[in-house]
C-alpha positions as CSV (number, residue, x, y, z in Angstrom):
1,X,5.9,19.3,-11.1
2,X,5.5,17.0,-8.1
3,X,7.8,17.7,-5.1
4,X,6.8,15.3,-2.3
5,X,8.4,14.0,1.2
6,X,7.0,11.3,3.0
7,X,8.1,10.9,6.5
8,X,9.2,7.8,8.2
9,X,6.2,5.8,9.7
10,X,3.6,8.0,9.1
11,X,0.3,7.6,7.2
12,X,0.3,10.1,4.3
13,X,-2.9,10.7,2.4
14,X,-2.3,11.7,-1.4
15,X,-5.5,12.8,-2.4
16,X,-6.9,14.8,-5.7
17,X,-9.7,14.2,-8.6
18,X,-9.6,11.7,-11.0
19,X,-6.4,12.5,-13.5
20,X,-5.0,14.8,-11.3
21,X,-1.7,12.1,-11.1
22,X,-2.0,10.5,-8.5
23,X,-1.5,6.7,-9.7
24,X,0.9,8.1,-12.0
25,X,3.2,9.4,-8.7
26,X,3.1,6.1,-7.1
27,X,3.6,4.3,-10.3
28,X,6.7,5.9,-10.5
29,X,7.7,5.4,-6.8
30,X,7.0,1.6,-7.1
31,X,9.2,1.0,-10.1
32,X,6.1,0.0,-12.4
33,X,7.4,3.4,-14.3
34,X,11.2,2.6,-14.7
35,X,14.3,5.3,-14.0
36,X,14.6,7.1,-17.3
37,X,10.6,7.3,-18.2
38,X,10.5,10.7,-15.9
39,X,12.3,13.6,-14.8
40,X,13.6,14.1,-11.3
41,X,15.2,12.4,-8.6
42,X,13.6,9.7,-6.0
43,X,15.2,9.1,-2.4
44,X,14.2,6.1,-0.7
45,X,16.1,6.3,3.1
46,X,18.0,9.0,2.1
47,X,19.4,7.2,-0.8
48,X,18.9,7.7,-4.6
49,X,16.8,5.2,-6.4
50,X,17.1,4.2,-9.7
51,X,14.2,1.2,-9.9
52,X,13.8,-0.7,-13.4
53,X,10.9,-2.6,-12.2
54,X,8.8,-3.5,-9.3
55,X,11.3,-6.5,-8.1
56,X,13.7,-3.4,-7.6
57,X,11.3,-1.3,-5.5
58,X,9.9,-4.5,-3.5
59,X,13.5,-5.7,-2.6
60,X,14.4,-1.8,-1.3
61,X,11.3,-2.5,1.1
62,X,8.3,-0.6,-1.2
63,X,5.1,-2.5,-1.8
64,X,2.2,-1.2,-4.1
65,X,-1.8,-2.6,-3.2
66,X,-3.9,-1.6,-6.3
67,X,-7.7,-1.3,-5.9
68,X,-7.7,-4.4,-8.5
69,X,-6.1,-7.3,-6.5
70,X,-3.8,-9.2,-8.1
71,X,-4.3,-12.5,-5.9
72,X,-4.4,-15.8,-7.9
73,X,-7.9,-17.4,-7.2
74,X,-7.0,-21.1,-7.9
75,X,-4.3,-21.0,-5.5
76,X,-4.6,-20.6,-1.3
77,X,-3.9,-17.9,0.8
78,X,-0.3,-19.1,2.0
79,X,0.6,-20.0,-1.6
80,X,-0.3,-16.4,-2.6
81,X,1.6,-14.5,0.0
82,X,5.2,-16.6,-1.1
83,X,4.2,-15.9,-4.8
84,X,7.5,-15.6,-6.5
85,X,9.3,-15.8,-3.3
86,X,8.7,-19.7,-1.9
87,X,10.4,-21.1,1.3
88,X,12.6,-23.6,-0.5
89,X,15.1,-26.4,0.6
90,X,17.1,-28.1,-1.9
91,X,14.9,-27.3,-4.5
92,X,11.6,-28.4,-2.3
93,X,8.9,-25.9,-1.2
94,X,8.8,-26.4,2.7
95,X,5.3,-26.2,3.4
96,X,5.3,-26.5,6.8
97,X,7.4,-23.5,7.2
98,X,5.2,-21.6,4.4
99,X,1.9,-22.3,6.7
100,X,4.0,-21.2,9.6
101,X,5.0,-17.9,8.3
102,X,2.0,-17.3,6.4
103,X,-0.3,-17.6,10.0
104,X,2.1,-15.2,11.6
105,X,1.4,-12.7,8.7
106,X,-2.2,-13.2,8.4
107,X,-1.9,-12.6,12.2
108,X,-0.3,-9.5,12.1
109,X,-3.8,-8.1,9.8
110,X,-5.5,-9.7,11.9
111,X,-7.2,-12.1,9.6
112,X,-8.1,-15.5,11.8
113,X,-8.2,-18.0,9.0
114,X,-6.1,-21.5,7.6
115,X,-3.8,-20.6,5.1
116,X,-4.4,-23.2,3.7
117,X,-8.0,-21.8,2.3
118,X,-8.0,-20.9,-1.2
119,X,-8.6,-17.6,-2.2
120,X,-11.4,-18.4,-4.2
121,X,-13.3,-18.7,-1.0
122,X,-12.5,-15.4,0.6
123,X,-14.1,-11.8,0.4
124,X,-13.1,-8.8,-1.2
125,X,-12.1,-7.6,2.5
126,X,-10.2,-10.6,3.2
127,X,-8.5,-10.6,0.0
128,X,-7.4,-6.9,0.7
129,X,-6.0,-8.3,4.1
130,X,-4.1,-11.3,2.2
131,X,-2.6,-8.7,-0.4
132,X,-1.4,-6.4,2.8
133,X,0.0,-9.8,4.6
134,X,1.7,-10.6,1.7
135,X,3.3,-7.0,1.4
136,X,4.3,-7.5,5.1
137,X,6.1,-11.0,3.7
138,X,8.0,-9.0,1.6
139,X,9.4,-6.7,4.6
140,X,7.6,-3.7,3.5
141,X,8.7,-0.3,4.7
142,X,7.1,1.8,2.7
143,X,3.1,0.3,2.1
144,X,1.3,2.0,-1.1
145,X,-2.4,1.8,-0.9
146,X,-4.2,2.7,-4.1
147,X,-7.9,3.4,-3.3
148,X,-8.0,0.1,-1.0
149,X,-11.3,1.0,0.7
150,X,-13.3,1.3,-3.0
151,X,-14.6,-2.0,-3.0
152,X,-15.1,-2.8,0.6
153,X,-18.0,-2.5,3.2
154,X,-18.4,0.4,5.8
155,X,-17.3,-2.9,8.5
156,X,-14.8,-3.6,6.1
157,X,-13.1,-0.1,5.6
158,X,-12.8,0.7,9.5
159,X,-11.0,-2.6,9.9
160,X,-8.9,-1.5,7.1
161,X,-8.2,1.8,8.5
162,X,-7.6,-0.6,11.8
163,X,-5.1,-2.6,10.3
164,X,-3.1,1.0,8.9
165,X,-3.0,2.3,12.3
166,X,-0.9,-0.9,13.9
167,X,1.3,-0.8,10.8
168,X,2.2,2.7,11.8
169,X,2.6,1.5,15.5
170,X,5.2,-1.2,13.7
171,X,7.1,1.5,12.5
172,X,5.8,0.8,8.6
173,X,5.0,4.0,6.6
174,X,1.8,3.9,4.9
175,X,0.9,6.4,1.8
176,X,-2.9,6.2,1.4
177,X,-4.3,7.5,-1.9
178,X,-8.2,7.8,-1.6
179,X,-10.8,9.8,-2.7
180,X,-13.3,9.9,1.1
181,X,-12.2,12.3,3.2
182,X,-13.9,11.3,6.3
183,X,-11.0,8.1,6.2
184,X,-8.6,10.7,5.3
185,X,-9.1,13.0,8.5
186,X,-10.1,9.3,10.6
187,X,-6.4,8.1,9.8
188,X,-3.7,10.4,8.1
189,X,-0.7,12.5,9.8
190,X,-0.2,14.4,7.2
191,X,-1.9,15.1,3.5
192,X,-0.6,16.1,0.0
193,X,-3.2,17.2,-2.7
194,X,-2.2,16.7,-6.4
195,X,-3.7,18.3,-9.1
196,X,-2.7,18.3,-12.7
197,X,0.1,16.8,-12.3
198,X,1.4,18.7,-9.7
199,X,1.7,19.0,-5.6
200,X,-0.2,21.6,-4.4
201,X,0.2,21.6,-0.9
202,X,1.3,19.5,2.2
203,X,0.7,20.1,5.8
204,X,-0.4,17.9,8.6
205,X,-3.8,17.2,9.1
206,X,-4.8,19.4,11.7
207,X,-4.1,22.0,9.2
208,X,-6.8,21.0,7.0
209,X,-10.7,21.3,7.0
210,X,-13.1,19.2,4.6
211,X,-13.6,22.6,3.0
212,X,-10.2,23.6,2.4
213,X,-9.0,20.1,0.9
214,X,-12.0,20.2,-1.3
215,X,-11.0,23.7,-2.5
216,X,-7.6,23.0,-3.1
217,X,-8.5,19.4,-4.9
218,X,-10.5,21.4,-7.6
219,X,-8.3,24.7,-7.6
């Protein structure tokens, strides 16, 4: 029961109570739930898409970052960024090129750190930025962030919001799922409320108040 339109280059917040269907919707968009397991049509960049898996959606330019991070902590930052998309020549991973490219993506998310640093040595906030750098390495046009600030400190959360603003300036579309309404009003261009598996309302941020948002969420 969801009808949703996301505009290119915006930060679009999706809000709703637990169990409203937010994560289910994002798993459809990102190919976790393959075409045929749901009804309806998914269009991206004006083209009907029928994703069978996450790789299909990533190839189209859609990447999702979950609250539970998916980095392999026994590998270093550069290895994680290019995991599954290694820079290879004649069957050999090109370490220098991997480090150079990883550094460029880390610069985009404001993480000044040696790409050869083991992920296990990073804090949660830094790991979140590595996840975003990994998404950018896949040429993400639409970045879905599912409760990304839940495990972060206030300072780390504000940094992440600034990263999202920078991505918007560079033309990357962000879908931001969160329960923290202060963050919604700080960064979102438009807001959609989902309740009981249905889209209830979508409007620009200046048409919402905290009270109105909560009322739409709970019904």
